[in-house]
Gaussian input, Z-matrix of N, CA and C with variables (Angstrom, degrees):
# hf/3-21g

backbone

0 1
 N
 C     1     B1
 C     2     B2     1     A1
 N     3     B3     2     A2     1     D1
 C     4     B4     3     A3     2     D2
 C     5     B5     4     A4     3     D3
 N     6     B6     5     A5     4     D4
 C     7     B7     6     A6     5     D5
 C     8     B8     7     A7     6     D6
 N     9     B9     8     A8     7     D7
 C    10    B10     9     A9     8     D8
 C    11    B11    10    A10     9     D9
 N    12    B12    11    A11    10    D10
 C    13    B13    12    A12    11    D11
 C    14    B14    13    A13    12    D12
 N    15    B15    14    A14    13    D13
 C    16    B16    15    A15    14    D14
 C    17    B17    16    A16    15    D15
 N    18    B18    17    A17    16    D16
 C    19    B19    18    A18    17    D17
 C    20    B20    19    A19    18    D18
 N    21    B21    20    A20    19    D19
 C    22    B22    21    A21    20    D20
 C    23    B23    22    A22    21    D21
 N    24    B24    23    A23    22    D22
 C    25    B25    24    A24    23    D23
 C    26    B26    25    A25    24    D24
 N    27    B27    26    A26    25    D25
 C    28    B28    27    A27    26    D26
 C    29    B29    28    A28    27    D27
 N    30    B30    29    A29    28    D28
 C    31    B31    30    A30    29    D29
 C    32    B32    31    A31    30    D30
 N    33    B33    32    A32    31    D31
 C    34    B34    33    A33    32    D32
 C    35    B35    34    A34    33    D33
 N    36    B36    35    A35    34    D34
 C    37    B37    36    A36    35    D35
 C    38    B38    37    A37    36    D36
 N    39    B39    38    A38    37    D37
 C    40    B40    39    A39    38    D38
 C    41    B41    40    A40    39    D39
 N    42    B42    41    A41    40    D40
 C    43    B43    42    A42    41    D41
 C    44    B44    43    A43    42    D42
 N    45    B45    44    A44    43    D43
 C    46    B46    45    A45    44    D44
 C    47    B47    46    A46    45    D45
 N    48    B48    47    A47    46    D46
 C    49    B49    48    A48    47    D47
 C    50    B50    49    A49    48    D48
 N    51    B51    50    A50    49    D49
 C    52    B52    51    A51    50    D50
 C    53    B53    52    A52    51    D51
 N    54    B54    53    A53    52    D52
 C    55    B55    54    A54    53    D53
 C    56    B56    55    A55    54    D54
 N    57    B57    56    A56    55    D55
 C    58    B58    57    A57    56    D56
 C    59    B59    58    A58    57    D57
 N    60    B60    59    A59    58    D58
 C    61    B61    60    A60    59    D59
 C    62    B62    61    A61    60    D60
 N    63    B63    62    A62    61    D61
 C    64    B64    63    A63    62    D62
 C    65    B65    64    A64    63    D63
 N    66    B66    65    A65    64    D64
 C    67    B67    66    A66    65    D65
 C    68    B68    67    A67    66    D66
 N    69    B69    68    A68    67    D67
 C    70    B70    69    A69    68    D68
 C    71    B71    70    A70    69    D69
 N    72    B72    71    A71    70    D70
 C    73    B73    72    A72    71    D71
 C    74    B74    73    A73    72    D72
 N    75    B75    74    A74    73    D73
 C    76    B76    75    A75    74    D74
 C    77    B77    76    A76    75    D75
 N    78    B78    77    A77    76    D76
 C    79    B79    78    A78    77    D77
 C    80    B80    79    A79    78    D78
 N    81    B81    80    A80    79    D79
 C    82    B82    81    A81    80    D80
 C    83    B83    82    A82    81    D81
 N    84    B84    83    A83    82    D82
 C    85    B85    84    A84    83    D83
 C    86    B86    85    A85    84    D84
 N    87    B87    86    A86    85    D85
 C    88    B88    87    A87    86    D86
 C    89    B89    88    A88    87    D87
 N    90    B90    89    A89    88    D88
 C    91    B91    90    A90    89    D89
 C    92    B92    91    A91    90    D90
 N    93    B93    92    A92    91    D91
 C    94    B94    93    A93    92    D92
 C    95    B95    94    A94    93    D93
 N    96    B96    95    A95    94    D94
 C    97    B97    96    A96    95    D95
 C    98    B98    97    A97    96    D96
 N    99    B99    98    A98    97    D97
 C   100   B100    99    A99    98    D98
 C   101   B101   100   A100    99    D99
 N   102   B102   101   A101   100   D100
 C   103   B103   102   A102   101   D101
 C   104   B104   103   A103   102   D102
 N   105   B105   104   A104   103   D103
 C   106   B106   105   A105   104   D104
 C   107   B107   106   A106   105   D105
 N   108   B108   107   A107   106   D106
 C   109   B109   108   A108   107   D107
 C   110   B110   109   A109   108   D108
 N   111   B111   110   A110   109   D109
 C   112   B112   111   A111   110   D110
 C   113   B113   112   A112   111   D111
 N   114   B114   113   A113   112   D112
 C   115   B115   114   A114   113   D113
 C   116   B116   115   A115   114   D114
 N   117   B117   116   A116   115   D115
 C   118   B118   117   A117   116   D116
 C   119   B119   118   A118   117   D117
 N   120   B120   119   A119   118   D118
 C   121   B121   120   A120   119   D119
 C   122   B122   121   A121   120   D120
 N   123   B123   122   A122   121   D121
 C   124   B124   123   A123   122   D122
 C   125   B125   124   A124   123   D123
 N   126   B126   125   A125   124   D124
 C   127   B127   126   A126   125   D125
 C   128   B128   127   A127   126   D126
 N   129   B129   128   A128   127   D127
 C   130   B130   129   A129   128   D128
 C   131   B131   130   A130   129   D129
 N   132   B132   131   A131   130   D130
 C   133   B133   132   A132   131   D131
 C   134   B134   133   A133   132   D132
 N   135   B135   134   A134   133   D133
 C   136   B136   135   A135   134   D134
 C   137   B137   136   A136   135   D135
 N   138   B138   137   A137   136   D136
 C   139   B139   138   A138   137   D137
 C   140   B140   139   A139   138   D138
 N   141   B141   140   A140   139   D139
 C   142   B142   141   A141   140   D140
 C   143   B143   142   A142   141   D141
 N   144   B144   143   A143   142   D142
 C   145   B145   144   A144   143   D143
 C   146   B146   145   A145   144   D144
 N   147   B147   146   A146   145   D145
 C   148   B148   147   A147   146   D146
 C   149   B149   148   A148   147   D147
 N   150   B150   149   A149   148   D148
 C   151   B151   150   A150   149   D149
 C   152   B152   151   A151   150   D150
 N   153   B153   152   A152   151   D151
 C   154   B154   153   A153   152   D152
 C   155   B155   154   A154   153   D153
 N   156   B156   155   A155   154   D154
 C   157   B157   156   A156   155   D155
 C   158   B158   157   A157   156   D156
 N   159   B159   158   A158   157   D157
 C   160   B160   159   A159   158   D158
 C   161   B161   160   A160   159   D159
 N   162   B162   161   A161   160   D160
 C   163   B163   162   A162   161   D161
 C   164   B164   163   A163   162   D162
 N   165   B165   164   A164   163   D163
 C   166   B166   165   A165   164   D164
 C   167   B167   166   A166   165   D165
 N   168   B168   167   A167   166   D166
 C   169   B169   168   A168   167   D167
 C   170   B170   169   A169   168   D168
 N   171   B171   170   A170   169   D169
 C   172   B172   171   A171   170   D170
 C   173   B173   172   A172   171   D171
 N   174   B174   173   A173   172   D172
 C   175   B175   174   A174   173   D173
 C   176   B176   175   A175   174   D174
 N   177   B177   176   A176   175   D175
 C   178   B178   177   A177   176   D176
 C   179   B179   178   A178   177   D177
 N   180   B180   179   A179   178   D178
 C   181   B181   180   A180   179   D179
 C   182   B182   181   A181   180   D180
 N   183   B183   182   A182   181   D181
 C   184   B184   183   A183   182   D182
 C   185   B185   184   A184   183   D183
 N   186   B186   185   A185   184   D184
 C   187   B187   186   A186   185   D185
 C   188   B188   187   A187   186   D186
 N   189   B189   188   A188   187   D187
 C   190   B190   189   A189   188   D188
 C   191   B191   190   A190   189   D189
 N   192   B192   191   A191   190   D190
 C   193   B193   192   A192   191   D191
 C   194   B194   193   A193   192   D192
 N   195   B195   194   A194   193   D193
 C   196   B196   195   A195   194   D194
 C   197   B197   196   A196   195   D195
 N   198   B198   197   A197   196   D196
 C   199   B199   198   A198   197   D197
 C   200   B200   199   A199   198   D198
 N   201   B201   200   A200   199   D199
 C   202   B202   201   A201   200   D200
 C   203   B203   202   A202   201   D201
 N   204   B204   203   A203   202   D202
 C   205   B205   204   A204   203   D203
 C   206   B206   205   A205   204   D204
 N   207   B207   206   A206   205   D205
 C   208   B208   207   A207   206   D206
 C   209   B209   208   A208   207   D207
 N   210   B210   209   A209   208   D208
 C   211   B211   210   A210   209   D209
 C   212   B212   211   A211   210   D210
 N   213   B213   212   A212   211   D211
 C   214   B214   213   A213   212   D212
 C   215   B215   214   A214   213   D213
 N   216   B216   215   A215   214   D214
 C   217   B217   216   A216   215   D215
 C   218   B218   217   A217   216   D216
 N   219   B219   218   A218   217   D217
 C   220   B220   219   A219   218   D218
 C   221   B221   220   A220   219   D219

   B1=1.4585
   B2=1.5222
   B3=1.2770
   B4=1.4442
   B5=1.5337
   B6=1.3183
   B7=1.4432
   B8=1.5322
   B9=1.3411
   B10=1.4568
   B11=1.5197
   B12=1.3158
   B13=1.4602
   B14=1.5023
   B15=1.3263
   B16=1.4605
   B17=1.5185
   B18=1.3229
   B19=1.4538
   B20=1.5250
   B21=1.3215
   B22=1.4461
   B23=1.5262
   B24=1.3440
   B25=1.4547
   B26=1.5230
   B27=1.3664
   B28=1.4677
   B29=1.5267
   B30=1.3330
   B31=1.4685
   B32=1.5244
   B33=1.3036
   B34=1.4692
   B35=1.5278
   B36=1.3216
   B37=1.4725
   B38=1.5177
   B39=1.3238
   B40=1.4656
   B41=1.5035
   B42=1.3406
   B43=1.4699
   B44=1.5135
   B45=1.3379
   B46=1.4631
   B47=1.5064
   B48=1.3295
   B49=1.4543
   B50=1.5088
   B51=1.3336
   B52=1.4607
   B53=1.5105
   B54=1.3168
   B55=1.4644
   B56=1.5330
   B57=1.3198
   B58=1.4716
   B59=1.5174
   B60=1.3197
   B61=1.4629
   B62=1.5225
   B63=1.3154
   B64=1.4506
   B65=1.5247
   B66=1.3114
   B67=1.4530
   B68=1.5296
   B69=1.3310
   B70=1.4623
   B71=1.5144
   B72=1.3145
   B73=1.4520
   B74=1.5131
   B75=1.3351
   B76=1.4592
   B77=1.5209
   B78=1.3572
   B79=1.4634
   B80=1.5112
   B81=1.3403
   B82=1.4589
   B83=1.5232
   B84=1.3335
   B85=1.4534
   B86=1.5099
   B87=1.3289
   B88=1.4626
   B89=1.5259
   B90=1.3520
   B91=1.4583
   B92=1.5307
   B93=1.3219
   B94=1.4549
   B95=1.5264
   B96=1.3228
   B97=1.4725
   B98=1.5162
   B99=1.3341
   B100=1.4611
   B101=1.5203
   B102=1.3227
   B103=1.4560
   B104=1.5314
   B105=1.3347
   B106=1.4623
   B107=1.5192
   B108=1.3016
   B109=1.4722
   B110=1.5295
   B111=1.3336
   B112=1.4768
   B113=1.5274
   B114=1.3222
   B115=1.4584
   B116=1.5095
   B117=1.3360
   B118=1.4614
   B119=1.5268
   B120=1.3224
   B121=1.4771
   B122=1.5180
   B123=1.3235
   B124=1.4746
   B125=1.5182
   B126=1.3372
   B127=1.4666
   B128=1.5201
   B129=1.3210
   B130=1.4715
   B131=1.5297
   B132=1.3251
   B133=1.4741
   B134=1.5174
   B135=1.3406
   B136=1.4558
   B137=1.5281
   B138=1.3262
   B139=1.4673
   B140=1.5298
   B141=1.3420
   B142=1.4510
   B143=1.5317
   B144=1.3272
   B145=1.4522
   B146=1.5259
   B147=1.3348
   B148=1.4519
   B149=1.5176
   B150=1.3240
   B151=1.4593
   B152=1.5080
   B153=1.3289
   B154=1.4583
   B155=1.5277
   B156=1.3168
   B157=1.4557
   B158=1.5137
   B159=1.3200
   B160=1.4550
   B161=1.5050
   B162=1.3225
   B163=1.4700
   B164=1.5251
   B165=1.3275
   B166=1.4799
   B167=1.5264
   B168=1.3398
   B169=1.4661
   B170=1.5124
   B171=1.3398
   B172=1.4676
   B173=1.5215
   B174=1.3377
   B175=1.4553
   B176=1.5175
   B177=1.3435
   B178=1.4617
   B179=1.5315
   B180=1.3370
   B181=1.4619
   B182=1.5172
   B183=1.3229
   B184=1.4736
   B185=1.5138
   B186=1.3364
   B187=1.4630
   B188=1.5233
   B189=1.3267
   B190=1.4533
   B191=1.5253
   B192=1.3137
   B193=1.4589
   B194=1.5222
   B195=1.3307
   B196=1.4608
   B197=1.5066
   B198=1.3178
   B199=1.4795
   B200=1.5182
   B201=1.3201
   B202=1.4638
   B203=1.5255
   B204=1.2974
   B205=1.4449
   B206=1.5251
   B207=1.3417
   B208=1.4568
   B209=1.5334
   B210=1.2913
   B211=1.4486
   B212=1.5178
   B213=1.3179
   B214=1.4500
   B215=1.5169
   B216=1.2999
   B217=1.4705
   B218=1.5065
   B219=1.3414
   B220=1.4437
   B221=1.4936
   A1=110.12
   A2=116.61
   A3=120.70
   A4=112.36
   A5=117.64
   A6=120.19
   A7=111.41
   A8=116.27
   A9=120.04
   A10=109.45
   A11=115.29
   A12=119.89
   A13=111.31
   A14=114.62
   A15=122.45
   A16=109.08
   A17=116.01
   A18=121.75
   A19=109.43
   A20=117.26
   A21=122.60
   A22=105.43
   A23=115.54
   A24=121.01
   A25=110.18
   A26=116.50
   A27=118.53
   A28=110.17
   A29=114.73
   A30=120.89
   A31=107.87
   A32=117.21
   A33=120.54
   A34=111.59
   A35=117.00
   A36=121.03
   A37=112.70
   A38=118.94
   A39=122.14
   A40=110.55
   A41=115.37
   A42=121.27
   A43=109.17
   A44=115.74
   A45=121.81
   A46=111.58
   A47=115.49
   A48=122.95
   A49=105.50
   A50=115.91
   A51=121.66
   A52=110.09
   A53=116.90
   A54=121.66
   A55=108.36
   A56=116.37
   A57=120.81
   A58=110.93
   A59=115.10
   A60=121.27
   A61=114.26
   A62=118.77
   A63=121.95
   A64=110.88
   A65=116.53
   A66=122.22
   A67=110.24
   A68=117.04
   A69=122.04
   A70=111.03
   A71=114.58
   A72=121.02
   A73=110.10
   A74=116.12
   A75=119.18
   A76=110.65
   A77=116.36
   A78=121.83
   A79=109.22
   A80=116.71
   A81=122.73
   A82=107.56
   A83=115.92
   A84=121.95
   A85=109.94
   A86=116.28
   A87=122.18
   A88=111.17
   A89=117.38
   A90=120.48
   A91=111.12
   A92=114.74
   A93=119.57
   A94=110.37
   A95=117.35
   A96=120.33
   A97=112.30
   A98=117.68
   A99=121.56
   A100=110.05
   A101=117.21
   A102=121.57
   A103=110.99
   A104=117.21
   A105=120.57
   A106=110.22
   A107=117.87
   A108=120.78
   A109=110.39
   A110=117.18
   A111=120.25
   A112=111.26
   A113=116.86
   A114=120.74
   A115=112.39
   A116=116.18
   A117=121.48
   A118=110.58
   A119=117.37
   A120=120.79
   A121=110.83
   A122=116.23
   A123=119.53
   A124=112.00
   A125=117.24
   A126=120.48
   A127=111.38
   A128=117.15
   A129=120.62
   A130=110.02
   A131=116.77
   A132=120.47
   A133=111.61
   A134=117.53
   A135=122.02
   A136=113.34
   A137=116.37
   A138=119.77
   A139=111.71
   A140=116.92
   A141=121.00
   A142=110.46
   A143=117.15
   A144=122.41
   A145=110.81
   A146=114.21
   A147=122.23
   A148=107.31
   A149=117.08
   A150=122.80
   A151=108.09
   A152=117.02
   A153=121.97
   A154=107.91
   A155=115.58
   A156=121.99
   A157=110.29
   A158=116.32
   A159=122.09
   A160=110.44
   A161=117.08
   A162=121.46
   A163=112.69
   A164=116.50
   A165=120.82
   A166=112.63
   A167=117.03
   A168=121.38
   A169=114.83
   A170=117.46
   A171=120.57
   A172=109.92
   A173=116.21
   A174=121.28
   A175=108.85
   A176=116.06
   A177=120.63
   A178=112.35
   A179=117.07
   A180=121.47
   A181=108.26
   A182=115.14
   A183=120.68
   A184=107.21
   A185=116.27
   A186=121.92
   A187=107.67
   A188=116.80
   A189=121.17
   A190=110.47
   A191=115.43
   A192=122.23
   A193=109.80
   A194=116.27
   A195=122.16
   A196=110.24
   A197=115.99
   A198=121.41
   A199=111.56
   A200=117.15
   A201=121.99
   A202=108.53
   A203=117.30
   A204=121.01
   A205=110.75
   A206=115.81
   A207=120.75
   A208=109.37
   A209=116.30
   A210=122.85
   A211=109.35
   A212=117.05
   A213=121.43
   A214=108.89
   A215=117.14
   A216=120.61
   A217=108.36
   A218=116.76
   A219=121.22
   A220=113.79
   D1=81.38
   D2=-175.51
   D3=-83.67
   D4=-24.98
   D5=-176.55
   D6=-72.39
   D7=142.60
   D8=177.47
   D9=-77.66
   D10=144.89
   D11=178.38
   D12=130.38
   D13=-155.80
   D14=-178.95
   D15=-111.96
   D16=146.70
   D17=-179.72
   D18=-124.78
   D19=134.02
   D20=170.97
   D21=-99.62
   D22=116.86
   D23=-173.24
   D24=-130.63
   D25=153.10
   D26=176.30
   D27=-66.58
   D28=143.93
   D29=178.55
   D30=-136.13
   D31=162.11
   D32=-178.86
   D33=-61.05
   D34=-29.26
   D35=-179.06
   D36=-94.33
   D37=-0.11
   D38=-177.11
   D39=144.69
   D40=-112.23
   D41=-178.99
   D42=-132.06
   D43=135.64
   D44=-177.37
   D45=-111.73
   D46=149.58
   D47=170.34
   D48=-106.65
   D49=124.86
   D50=-174.48
   D51=-135.81
   D52=134.14
   D53=175.87
   D54=-73.11
   D55=144.64
   D56=179.07
   D57=-52.08
   D58=132.76
   D59=177.59
   D60=83.31
   D61=-5.19
   D62=-178.07
   D63=-92.86
   D64=141.16
   D65=176.67
   D66=-83.24
   D67=-30.26
   D68=-176.20
   D69=-97.28
   D70=144.76
   D71=175.38
   D72=-78.92
   D73=142.45
   D74=174.37
   D75=-79.35
   D76=-24.16
   D77=177.56
   D78=-161.77
   D79=152.68
   D80=176.43
   D81=-127.50
   D82=137.33
   D83=-177.20
   D84=-128.28
   D85=157.68
   D86=179.59
   D87=-70.22
   D88=-34.61
   D89=-176.96
   D90=-120.62
   D91=156.10
   D92=177.58
   D93=-66.53
   D94=-37.42
   D95=179.36
   D96=-58.64
   D97=-41.72
   D98=178.05
   D99=-64.18
   D100=-42.59
   D101=179.57
   D102=-65.10
   D103=-40.38
   D104=178.25
   D105=-63.35
   D106=-41.82
   D107=179.19
   D108=-58.66
   D109=-46.52
   D110=-179.62
   D111=-69.14
   D112=-41.93
   D113=177.23
   D114=-60.20
   D115=-39.91
   D116=177.82
   D117=-63.12
   D118=-42.53
   D119=178.00
   D120=-60.81
   D121=-46.07
   D122=-179.39
   D123=-65.43
   D124=-46.89
   D125=-178.73
   D126=-63.32
   D127=-39.78
   D128=179.04
   D129=-64.17
   D130=-44.29
   D131=-179.83
   D132=-64.50
   D133=-32.17
   D134=-178.58
   D135=-90.37
   D136=-10.59
   D137=-178.04
   D138=67.77
   D139=34.87
   D140=-178.30
   D141=-119.25
   D142=-153.98
   D143=-178.07
   D144=-110.31
   D145=157.34
   D146=171.95
   D147=-117.75
   D148=121.72
   D149=178.42
   D150=-108.26
   D151=123.51
   D152=-178.00
   D153=-107.40
   D154=118.08
   D155=-178.81
   D156=-96.72
   D157=150.24
   D158=173.37
   D159=-86.29
   D160=179.09
   D161=178.75
   D162=-59.47
   D163=-25.51
   D164=178.83
   D165=-81.22
   D166=-2.88
   D167=179.01
   D168=89.50
   D169=-10.02
   D170=-179.47
   D171=-81.97
   D172=147.60
   D173=178.13
   D174=-69.08
   D175=124.90
   D176=-179.47
   D177=-110.94
   D178=-14.92
   D179=179.02
   D180=-155.44
   D181=153.05
   D182=-175.47
   D183=-147.01
   D184=127.34
   D185=179.98
   D186=-125.67
   D187=129.57
   D188=179.35
   D189=-105.18
   D190=134.04
   D191=174.43
   D192=-116.87
   D193=22.26
   D194=179.23
   D195=-82.09
   D196=-155.26
   D197=-177.84
   D198=-59.06
   D199=-37.70
   D200=178.44
   D201=-114.96
   D202=89.45
   D203=-178.02
   D204=-68.92
   D205=137.08
   D206=176.35
   D207=-164.17
   D208=169.74
   D209=178.05
   D210=-131.44
   D211=143.11
   D212=179.33
   D213=-133.81
   D214=122.89
   D215=175.10
   D216=-91.11
   D217=130.35
   D218=-178.28
   D219=-100.98

């Protein structure tokens, strides 16, 4: 996870929100939608990006809350 920001990743208990470079999740949720909502809040507050991973671990969506906000579906 080289990109700065928050990542929504699959976890054994559901879906985790994890800061880039961190081994530990800041929160774990039962559904991906719940994790995305929390990740979006954190990324927006930090002015960074939110990377949404699929079950395979690959980034499937990317939302920027930096100077140039945008969203990219992968």
